[in-house]
C-alpha positions, 0 to 999 in steps of 0.5 A, spaced: 551 506 445 553 499 447 556 502 453 550 505 455 546 499 454 550 495 458 550 500 464 543 500 463 542 492 463 547 492 469 543 497 473 536 493 471 539 486 473 542 489 480 536 493 481 531 487 480 535 483 485 535 489 490 528 491 490 526 483 491 530 483 497 527 490 499 520 487 499 522 480 502 525 484 508 519 489 509 515 483 509 519 479 514 518 485 519 511 484 519 512 477 521 512 474 528 517 469 527 522 473 524 522 478 530 529 479 530 529 483 524 528 491 525 527 496 520 535 497 520 535 491 515 532 495 509 538 500 509 542 495 505 538 494 499 536 502 499 543 504 499 545 499 494 539 501 490 542 509 490 549 507 488 546 503 482 541 510 481 548 514 481 551 509 476 546 509 471 543 517 471 546 523 467 543 530 468 538 529 462 536 523 465 535 525 472 530 531 469 527 526 465 525 522 471 523 528 475 518 529 469 516 522 468 514 521 476 512 528 477 507 526 483 513 524 487 517 530 485 511 534 487 511 531 494 518 530 495 519 538 494 513 539 499 517 535 504 523 539 502 520 546 503 517 544 509 523 541 512 527 548 510 522 553 513 518 549 519 521 542 521 523 543 528 527 536 528 532 538 523 537 532 524 532 527 526 527 529 520 533 529 515 533 521 516 526 521 514 527 526 508 533 522 505 530 515 506 523 517 503 527 520 497 531 514 496 525 510 496 521 514 491 528 514 487 528 506 487 521 505 485 521 510 480 528 507 477 525 500 478 518 501 474 522 505 468 527 500 467 522 493 467 517 491 462 510 490 463 511 482 463 516 483 469 512 487 473 506 482 472 511 477 475 512 481 481 505 481 482 505 474 482 511 473 486 507 478 491 501 473 492 506 467 492 510 470 498 503 472 502 500 465 501 507 462 503 507 466 510 499 465 511 500 458 510 506 457 514 502 461 520 496 457 519 501 451 522 504 455 527 498 459 529 499 466 532 494 470 536 494 478 536 496 480 543 491 486 543 485 483 540 486 475 541 484 474 534 488 470 529 494 473 526 496 467 521 504 468 523 504 476 523 505 481 528 498 484 527 491 481 525 489 487 521 496 486 517 495 479 515 487 480 513 489 486 509 495 482 505 490 476 504 485 481 501 490 484 496 493 477 495 486 475 493 485 481 489 491 479 485 489 472 483 482 474 482 484 479 477 490 476 473 490 469 470 496 467 474 494 460 476 489 455 473 482 455 476 483 448 479 489 452 483 486 459 483 479 457 486 482 453 492 487 459 494 482 464 493 477 460 498 483 459 503 485 467 503 477 468 504 478 464 510 484 468 512 480 475 511 474 472 515 478 469 521 483 475 522 477 479 524 479 485 520 474 489 518 479 493 513 481 487 510 473 486 508 473 492 505 479 491 501 476 484 499 470 487 496 474 492 492 478 486 489 471 484 487 469 491 484 476 491 480 475 484 477 472 481 471 466 480 474 464 487 473 463 485 465 458 480 467 450 481 465 446 483 470 442 476 470 448 472 471 449 476 478 442 474 480 443 467 478 450 467 483 446 471 488 440 466 489 444 460 492 448 465 496 441 468 499 439 461 500 445 459 504 446 466 508 442 464 514 446 458 515 452 461 514 450 467 519 448 462 524 455 458 523 459 464 524 455 467 530 457 460 533 464 461 532 469 465 536 466 472 536 473 475 534 472 473 526 471 479 521 463 478 520 461 477 527 465 484 529 462 487 523 455 485 525 456 487 532 458 494 529 452 495 525 447 493 530 451 497 535 453 492 540 460 494 538 463 501 536 466 500 529 472 503 532 473 499 538 481 499 540 482 505 536 478 511 540 484 512 544 489 512 539 485 517 535 483 521 541 491 522 542 492 523 535 487 528 534 490 532 541 497 531 538 495 534 531 491 540 534 497 541 539 501 544 533 496 545 528 499 549 523 507 547 524 506 540 525 511 536 529 516 534 524 518 529 519 521 525 524 514 524 527 511 519 523 506 514 526 507 518 533 502 521 538 505 525 544 506 521 550 503 527 554 496 526 551 496 518 553 494 515 560 500 511 560 505 517 558 507 513 552 508 514 544 503 510 540 501 510 533 495 514 531 492 509 526 490 513 521 495 515 515 491 522 514 491 524 521 499 522 522 500 526 516 497 532 519 501 531 526 508 530 521 507 537 517 501 540 520 494 542 517 496 546 511 502 542 508 498 536 510 492 538 506 496 540 500 499 533 500 492 530 500 490 534 495 495 533 490 495 525 491 487 525 491 487 529 485 492 524 481 489 518 484 482 520 481 485 522 474 488 515 474 481 511 476 477 515 472 481 514 466 482 507 468 474 505 467 473 510 461 479 507 457 479 500 460 486 500 461 487 493 463 494 493 465 493 498 470 487 494 474 491 490 479 496 496 481 490 501 481 486 496 486 492 496 491 492 504 491 485 505 492 485 499 497 491 502 501 488 509 500 481 507 504 485 503 509 489 509 511 483 511 515 485 506 520 492 505 519 498 509 518 500 506 511 501 513 507 507 516 511 512 510 513 519 508 511 519 501 513 512 499 512 510 494 507 503 497 505 506 503 504 512 500 500 506 497 496 502 503 495 508 508 493 511 502 488 504 501 485 503 509 484 510 509 481 508 504 476 501 508 474 505 514 473 510 511 468 504 508 464 501 515 464 507 519 462 509 514 456 502 514 454 502 522 453 509 522 450 506 517 445 500 521 443 504 527 443 509 524 438 503 521 434 499 528 434 506 531 431 507 526 426 500 527 423 500 534 423 507 534 419 504 529 414 498 533 414 
């Protein structure tokens, strides 16, 4: 027993270090000033995590993890079946399959070994990491090369805006900082969301409020808050309109008024992605083709990103397996969300906020299927936490019911 516990403690501490390294490296891949990094740097923490996994698990524990994280199990089995019977890129796709499986294992083990207190500290650490990157980026400002929008040190303005909105939600939904610190931080993050020009980030920003404690306020308090905002709105719109036309609000207003397509800079990527998807509608192009469109459909004969996670999934594994994947994922997420609001599971609030936000933004970015994408890692890590919480709850309720029945 003592030896078992010592191994568990060693694996837990080691895996915590590995996980933090993985998130920091993953964060660094999105940061323009760290352009010397590439996706290969993630191999180190993932492989170390796998070694820790092997040193910890016994046969019965492996089976237990499969049951605990049955959503991951189902999706991995789906990939394996597709790989065996349909995948046209066996050697290349094996790398993706192994990488995705190892990531799932690392997330499941990390979430199952750590307490809620440590998981909350991880959320706080993530918010601080994003803030440090954005503040540094404010002083060494970068401009998105494609859209000429402020990107706050990141390679992509949409990534900066979405991460800022996620950090805003983490601070708003948790009592990590005193109000005197939290309010200025949230104002700054709101500024970042607006100035990156990301409409997807605006959606995440709204979802953050929806998952906050403000839902519990009486209706009259909403009206009291709304009144001064309505009085200030004309001045704010005028101010924003005179600013750089690439900020989020002016782009949103241009979209609503018809001056600009809401999918500007995306039409070509969507078009190429749709043609690529239709080219291998049933079979798909293979697991190795995540975030990819066939160069033959582009005007310049180059492979681009379809900028849609659901379309990218269809390109990878075809319409049948893609539909099964989405059905399994959405069914589970719907069950989690309904149960959250019905039973007021406060400990899942921020994790569910991140999951829902990324499911929405996946319509404009390939966030669901990557292996070296920070948003993808955050998504599956949060899903791992939610799965573990629901498994533990169901086991406790089952045992409680059995004990009550036995005493009766």
